N, CA, C and O atoms as a Tinker XYZ file with bonds, in Angstrom:
   276  protein
     1  N      0.846000   26.312000   -7.578000    73     2
     2  CA     2.152000   26.336000   -6.966000    64     1     3
     3  C      2.092000   25.845000   -5.528000    63     2     4     5
     4  O      2.958000   25.092000   -5.083000    81     3
     5  N      1.059000   26.277000   -4.802000    73     3     6
     6  CA     0.932000   25.861000   -3.408000    64     5     7
     7  C      0.693000   24.359000   -3.306000    63     6     8     9
     8  O      1.183000   23.708000   -2.384000    81     7
     9  N     -0.063000   23.812000   -4.259000    73     7    10
    10  CA    -0.323000   22.374000   -4.238000    64     9    11
    11  C      0.955000   21.578000   -4.482000    63    10    12    13
    12  O      1.152000   20.517000   -3.890000    81    11
    13  N      1.811000   22.084000   -5.343000    73    11    14
    14  CA     3.064000   21.380000   -5.628000    64    13    15
    15  C      3.928000   21.286000   -4.378000    63    14    16    17
    16  O      4.538000   20.247000   -4.124000    81    15
    17  N      3.987000   22.352000   -3.600000    73    15    18
    18  CA     4.757000   22.319000   -2.357000    64    17    19
    19  C      4.116000   21.381000   -1.348000    63    18    20    21
    20  O      4.813000   20.646000   -0.650000    81    19
    21  N      2.789000   21.404000   -1.268000    73    19    22
    22  CA     2.091000   20.534000   -0.320000    64    21    23
    23  C      2.330000   19.068000   -0.673000    63    22    24    25
    24  O      2.526000   18.237000    0.213000    81    23
    25  N      2.313000   18.754000   -1.958000    73    23    26
    26  CA     2.528000   17.375000   -2.373000    64    25    27
    27  C      3.963000   16.937000   -2.119000    63    26    28    29
    28  O      4.206000   15.766000   -1.829000    81    27
    29  N      4.895000   17.836000   -2.222000    73    27    30
    30  CA     6.295000   17.489000   -1.982000    64    29    31
    31  C      6.539000   17.157000   -0.513000    63    30    32    33
    32  O      7.446000   16.389000   -0.193000    81    31
    33  N      5.735000   17.732000    0.380000    73    31    34
    34  CA     5.909000   17.504000    1.811000    64    33    35
    35  C      5.136000   16.290000    2.320000    63    34    36    37
    36  O      5.331000   15.875000    3.462000    81    35
    37  N      4.262000   15.713000    1.494000    73    35    38
    38  CA     3.465000   14.577000    1.937000    64    37    39
    39  C      4.346000   13.347000    2.143000    63    38    40    41
    40  O      5.293000   13.103000    1.395000    81    39
    41  N      4.012000   12.595000    3.163000    73    39    42
    42  CA     4.722000   11.336000    3.392000    64    41    43
    43  C      4.200000   10.297000    2.408000    63    42    44    45
    44  O      3.039000   10.328000    2.000000    81    43
    45  N      5.071000    9.391000    2.045000    73    43    46
    46  CA     4.701000    8.311000    1.153000    64    45    47
    47  C      5.200000    6.997000    1.725000    63    46    48    49
    48  O      6.147000    6.954000    2.510000    81    47
    49  N      4.542000    5.935000    1.313000    73    47    50
    50  CA     4.895000    4.594000    1.766000    64    49    51
    51  C      5.196000    3.713000    0.561000    63    50    52    53
    52  O      4.511000    3.782000   -0.460000    81    51
    53  N      6.220000    2.889000    0.690000    73    51    54
    54  CA     6.504000    1.873000   -0.320000    64    53    55
    55  C      5.933000    0.567000    0.214000    63    54    56    57
    56  O      6.350000    0.076000    1.263000    81    55
    57  N      4.978000    0.013000   -0.517000    73    55    58
    58  CA     4.281000   -1.195000   -0.092000    64    57    59
    59  C      4.647000   -2.319000   -1.057000    63    58    60    61
    60  O      4.535000   -2.162000   -2.273000    81    59
    61  N      5.084000   -3.452000   -0.510000    73    59    62
    62  CA     5.493000   -4.599000   -1.319000    64    61    63
    63  C      4.686000   -5.820000   -0.901000    63    62    64    65
    64  O      4.543000   -6.106000    0.288000    81    63
    65  N      4.161000   -6.534000   -1.889000    73    63    66
    66  CA     3.413000   -7.766000   -1.625000    64    65    67
    67  C      4.413000   -8.912000   -1.479000    63    66    68    69
    68  O      5.025000   -9.326000   -2.464000    81    67
    69  N      4.586000   -9.431000   -0.256000    73    67    70
    70  CA     5.591000  -10.468000   -0.009000    64    69    71
    71  C      4.986000  -11.859000    0.181000    63    70    72    73
    72  O      5.703000  -12.859000    0.137000    81    71
    73  N      3.672000  -11.928000    0.392000    73    71    74
    74  CA     2.990000  -13.223000    0.485000    64    73    75
    75  C      1.764000  -13.187000   -0.403000    63    74    76    77
    76  O      1.158000  -12.133000   -0.592000    81    75
    77  N      1.403000  -14.318000   -0.940000    73    75    78
    78  CA     0.252000  -14.404000   -1.826000    64    77    79
    79  C     -1.049000  -14.351000   -1.026000    63    78    80    81
    80  O     -1.144000  -14.950000    0.045000    81    79
    81  N     -2.049000  -13.635000   -1.542000    73    79    82
    82  CA    -3.349000  -13.611000   -0.866000    64    81    83
    83  C     -4.182000  -14.874000   -1.123000    63    82    84    85
    84  O     -5.281000  -15.008000   -0.586000    81    83
    85  N     -3.665000  -15.793000   -1.936000    73    83    86
    86  CA    -4.383000  -17.041000   -2.190000    64    85    87
    87  C     -4.476000  -17.824000   -0.886000    63    86    88    89
    88  O     -3.479000  -17.985000   -0.181000    81    87
    89  N     -5.653000  -18.303000   -0.571000    73    87    90
    90  CA    -5.858000  -19.053000    0.661000    64    89    91
    91  C     -6.396000  -18.193000    1.788000    63    90    92    93
    92  O     -6.747000  -18.709000    2.850000    81    91
    93  N     -6.463000  -16.900000    1.571000    73    91    94
    94  CA    -7.046000  -15.984000    2.549000    64    93    95
    95  C     -8.402000  -15.530000    2.026000    63    94    96    97
    96  O     -8.789000  -15.878000    0.911000    81    95
    97  N     -9.114000  -14.762000    2.818000    73    95    98
    98  CA   -10.421000  -14.277000    2.390000    64    97    99
    99  C    -10.301000  -13.502000    1.082000    63    98   100   101
   100  O     -9.300000  -12.832000    0.828000    81    99
   101  N    -11.331000  -13.605000    0.266000    73    99   102
   102  CA   -11.326000  -12.935000   -1.030000    64   101   103
   103  C    -11.122000  -11.429000   -0.880000    63   102   104   105
   104  O    -10.457000  -10.802000   -1.705000    81   103
   105  N    -11.693000  -10.858000    0.167000    73   103   106
   106  CA   -11.588000   -9.409000    0.362000    64   105   107
   107  C    -10.140000   -8.969000    0.581000    63   106   108   109
   108  O     -9.784000   -7.833000    0.267000    81   107
   109  N     -9.311000   -9.853000    1.115000    73   107   110
   110  CA    -7.912000   -9.495000    1.327000    64   109   111
   111  C     -7.170000   -9.401000   -0.008000    63   110   112   113
   112  O     -6.322000   -8.527000   -0.187000    81   111
   113  N     -7.483000  -10.286000   -0.932000    73   111   114
   114  CA    -6.907000  -10.194000   -2.273000    64   113   115
   115  C     -7.381000   -8.946000   -2.992000    63   114   116   117
   116  O     -6.615000   -8.301000   -3.708000    81   115
   117  N     -8.650000   -8.609000   -2.797000    73   115   118
   118  CA    -9.201000   -7.402000   -3.409000    64   117   119
   119  C     -8.546000   -6.152000   -2.836000    63   118   120   121
   120  O     -8.335000   -5.175000   -3.554000    81   119
   121  N     -8.226000   -6.180000   -1.554000    73   119   122
   122  CA    -7.550000   -5.043000   -0.928000    64   121   123
   123  C     -6.150000   -4.876000   -1.510000    63   122   124   125
   124  O     -5.719000   -3.752000   -1.770000    81   123
   125  N     -5.443000   -5.972000   -1.717000    73   123   126
   126  CA    -4.106000   -5.903000   -2.322000    64   125   127
   127  C     -4.195000   -5.308000   -3.724000    63   126   128   129
   128  O     -3.365000   -4.483000   -4.103000    81   127
   129  N     -5.187000   -5.720000   -4.483000    73   127   130
   130  CA    -5.351000   -5.184000   -5.837000    64   129   131
   131  C     -5.740000   -3.713000   -5.803000    63   130   132   133
   132  O     -5.325000   -2.942000   -6.668000    81   131
   133  N     -6.525000   -3.322000   -4.821000    73   131   134
   134  CA    -6.913000   -1.913000   -4.694000    64   133   135
   135  C     -5.704000   -1.035000   -4.371000    63   134   136   137
   136  O     -5.675000    0.143000   -4.728000    81   135
   137  N     -4.722000   -1.601000   -3.707000    73   135   138
   138  CA    -3.484000   -0.869000   -3.435000    64   137   139
   139  C     -2.586000   -0.803000   -4.670000    63   138   140   141
   140  O     -1.597000   -0.071000   -4.684000    81   139
   141  N     -2.933000   -1.569000   -5.704000    73   139   142
   142  CA    -2.135000   -1.571000   -6.929000    64   141   143
   143  C     -1.152000   -2.718000   -6.999000    63   142   144   145
   144  O     -0.261000   -2.725000   -7.849000    81   143
   145  N     -1.305000   -3.690000   -6.109000    73   143   146
   146  CA    -0.391000   -4.836000   -6.058000    64   145   147
   147  C     -1.007000   -6.001000   -6.822000    63   146   148   149
   148  O     -1.955000   -6.630000   -6.351000    81   147
   149  N     -0.470000   -6.278000   -7.987000    73   147   150
   150  CA    -1.024000   -7.313000   -8.854000    64   149   151
   151  C     -0.232000   -8.619000   -8.774000    63   150   152   153
   152  O     -0.810000   -9.700000   -8.894000    81   151
   153  N      1.081000   -8.529000   -8.575000    73   151   154
   154  CA     1.935000   -9.716000   -8.595000    64   153   155
   155  C      2.787000   -9.777000   -7.339000    63   154   156   157
   156  O      2.981000   -8.775000   -6.651000    81   155
   157  N      3.287000  -10.959000   -7.054000    73   155   158
   158  CA     4.174000  -11.153000   -5.916000    64   157   159
   159  C      5.432000  -10.305000   -6.075000    63   158   160   161
   160  O      5.964000  -10.161000   -7.176000    81   159
   161  N      5.893000   -9.754000   -4.976000    73   159   162
   162  CA     7.101000   -8.937000   -4.902000    64   161   163
   163  C      7.006000   -7.638000   -5.706000    63   162   164   165
   164  O      8.014000   -6.981000   -5.964000    81   163
   165  N      5.786000   -7.280000   -6.095000    73   163   166
   166  CA     5.572000   -5.987000   -6.752000    64   165   167
   167  C      5.509000   -4.912000   -5.675000    63   166   168   169
   168  O      5.019000   -5.155000   -4.572000    81   167
   169  N      6.007000   -3.727000   -6.001000    73   167   170
   170  CA     5.997000   -2.614000   -5.059000    64   169   171
   171  C      5.269000   -1.429000   -5.669000    63   170   172   173
   172  O      5.326000   -1.205000   -6.878000    81   171
   173  N      4.587000   -0.676000   -4.825000    73   171   174
   174  CA     3.953000    0.568000   -5.237000    64   173   175
   175  C      4.251000    1.619000   -4.181000    63   174   176   177
   176  O      4.475000    1.297000   -3.014000    81   175
   177  N      4.252000    2.869000   -4.598000    73   175   178
   178  CA     4.412000    3.972000   -3.663000    64   177   179
   179  C      3.064000    4.660000   -3.553000    63   178   180   181
   180  O      2.497000    5.100000   -4.552000    81   179
   181  N      2.555000    4.751000   -2.328000    73   179   182
   182  CA     1.238000    5.325000   -2.077000    64   181   183
   183  C      1.354000    6.450000   -1.058000    63   182   184   185
   184  O      2.323000    6.526000   -0.303000    81   183
   185  N      0.348000    7.320000   -1.050000    73   183   186
   186  CA     0.317000    8.407000   -0.074000    64   185   187
   187  C      0.026000    7.842000    1.308000    63   186   188   189
   188  O     -0.713000    6.866000    1.444000    81   187
   189  N      0.594000    8.441000    2.308000    73   187   190
   190  CA     0.368000    8.027000    3.693000    64   189   191
   191  C     -0.860000    8.767000    4.221000    63   190   192   193
   192  O     -0.752000    9.804000    4.877000    81   191
   193  N     -2.034000    8.202000    3.914000    73   191   194
   194  CA    -3.296000    8.780000    4.366000    64   193   195
   195  C     -4.056000    7.714000    5.148000    63   194   196   197
   196  O     -3.765000    6.526000    5.006000    81   195
   197  N     -5.021000    8.113000    5.966000    73   195   198
   198  CA    -5.735000    7.140000    6.797000    64   197   199
   199  C     -6.399000    6.010000    6.011000    63   198   200   201
   200  O     -6.418000    4.871000    6.479000    81   199
   201  N     -6.937000    6.296000    4.839000    73   199   202
   202  CA    -7.595000    5.253000    4.046000    64   201   203
   203  C     -6.603000    4.172000    3.637000    63   202   204   205
   204  O     -6.906000    2.981000    3.715000    81   203
   205  N     -5.436000    4.584000    3.207000    73   203   206
   206  CA    -4.404000    3.628000    2.791000    64   205   207
   207  C     -3.868000    2.884000    4.004000    63   206   208   209
   208  O     -3.626000    1.679000    3.933000    81   207
   209  N     -3.679000    3.586000    5.118000    73   207   210
   210  CA    -3.216000    2.924000    6.349000    64   209   211
   211  C     -4.195000    1.833000    6.775000    63   210   212   213
   212  O     -3.778000    0.775000    7.246000    81   211
   213  N     -5.489000    2.083000    6.614000    73   211   214
   214  CA    -6.496000    1.079000    6.954000    64   213   215
   215  C     -6.403000   -0.141000    6.062000    63   214   216   217
   216  O     -6.544000   -1.271000    6.528000    81   215
   217  N     -6.165000    0.086000    4.775000    73   215   218
   218  CA    -6.015000   -1.028000    3.839000    64   217   219
   219  C     -4.776000   -1.849000    4.185000    63   218   220   221
   220  O     -4.800000   -3.079000    4.136000    81   219
   221  N     -3.704000   -1.163000    4.531000    73   219   222
   222  CA    -2.467000   -1.853000    4.912000    64   221   223
   223  C     -2.684000   -2.659000    6.190000    63   222   224   225
   224  O     -2.207000   -3.789000    6.301000    81   223
   225  N     -3.397000   -2.088000    7.148000    73   223   226
   226  CA    -3.649000   -2.779000    8.418000    64   225   227
   227  C     -4.456000   -4.056000    8.205000    63   226   228   229
   228  O     -4.289000   -5.027000    8.943000    81   227
   229  N     -5.325000   -4.057000    7.205000    73   227   230
   230  CA    -6.164000   -5.222000    6.932000    64   229   231
   231  C     -5.350000   -6.409000    6.414000    63   230   232   233
   232  O     -5.693000   -7.562000    6.677000    81   231
   233  N     -4.278000   -6.127000    5.680000    73   231   234
   234  CA    -3.487000   -7.216000    5.084000    64   233   235
   235  C     -2.008000   -7.101000    5.445000    63   234   236   237
   236  O     -1.138000   -7.430000    4.638000    81   235
   237  N     -1.733000   -6.641000    6.640000    73   235   238
   238  CA    -0.343000   -6.438000    7.068000    64   237   239
   239  C      0.479000   -7.732000    7.025000    63   238   240   241
   240  O      1.696000   -7.680000    6.851000    81   239
   241  N     -0.169000   -8.884000    7.181000    73   239   242
   242  CA     0.536000  -10.169000    7.144000    64   241   243
   243  C      1.001000  -10.539000    5.731000    63   242   244   245
   244  O      1.776000  -11.481000    5.567000    81   243
   245  N      0.538000   -9.812000    4.714000    73   243   246
   246  CA     0.931000  -10.083000    3.334000    64   245   247
   247  C      1.937000   -9.073000    2.789000    63   246   248   249
   248  O      2.476000   -9.256000    1.698000    81   247
   249  N      2.192000   -8.006000    3.551000    73   247   250
   250  CA     2.936000   -6.865000    3.029000    64   249   251
   251  C      4.227000   -6.583000    3.780000    63   250   252   253
   252  O      4.414000   -6.998000    4.924000    81   251
   253  N      5.108000   -5.867000    3.103000    73   251   254
   254  CA     6.253000   -5.199000    3.725000    64   253   255
   255  C      6.068000   -3.718000    3.423000    63   254   256   257
   256  O      5.829000   -3.340000    2.276000    81   255
   257  N      6.177000   -2.876000    4.453000    73   255   258
   258  CA     5.911000   -1.448000    4.296000    64   257   259
   259  C      7.128000   -0.653000    4.754000    63   258   260   261
   260  O      7.699000   -0.924000    5.811000    81   259
   261  N      7.519000    0.332000    3.947000    73   259   262
   262  CA     8.634000    1.224000    4.282000    64   261   263
   263  C      8.190000    2.661000    4.054000    63   262   264   265
   264  O      7.418000    2.935000    3.134000    81   263
   265  N      8.670000    3.578000    4.883000    73   263   266
   266  CA     8.422000    4.996000    4.650000    64   265   267
   267  C      9.424000    5.496000    3.622000    63   266   268   269
   268  O     10.615000    5.195000    3.702000    81   267
   269  N      8.928000    6.265000    2.651000    73   267   270
   270  CA     9.793000    6.777000    1.597000    64   269   271
   271  C     10.177000    8.225000    1.857000    63   270   272   273
   272  O     11.348000    8.582000    1.734000    81   271
   273  N      9.236000    9.042000    2.207000    73   271   274
   274  CA     9.619000   10.432000    2.422000    64   273   275
   275  C      8.533000   11.305000    2.923000    63   274   276
   276  O      8.749000   12.498000    3.138000    81   275
């Protein structure tokens, strides 16, 4: 029960792939795939944790990021 409340209070981010990683370093494409972004204009909702923030910072030029809650 306590975990359910904690998860409800966690911030989340909506991440959308708006540019193709083709033409950039291979690791940047791998980072997009690790975030769950497989196709252009695909969106995923991820937890707002430092590991995910680091991944977003690495490929910020390819993404659009919004806070969900």
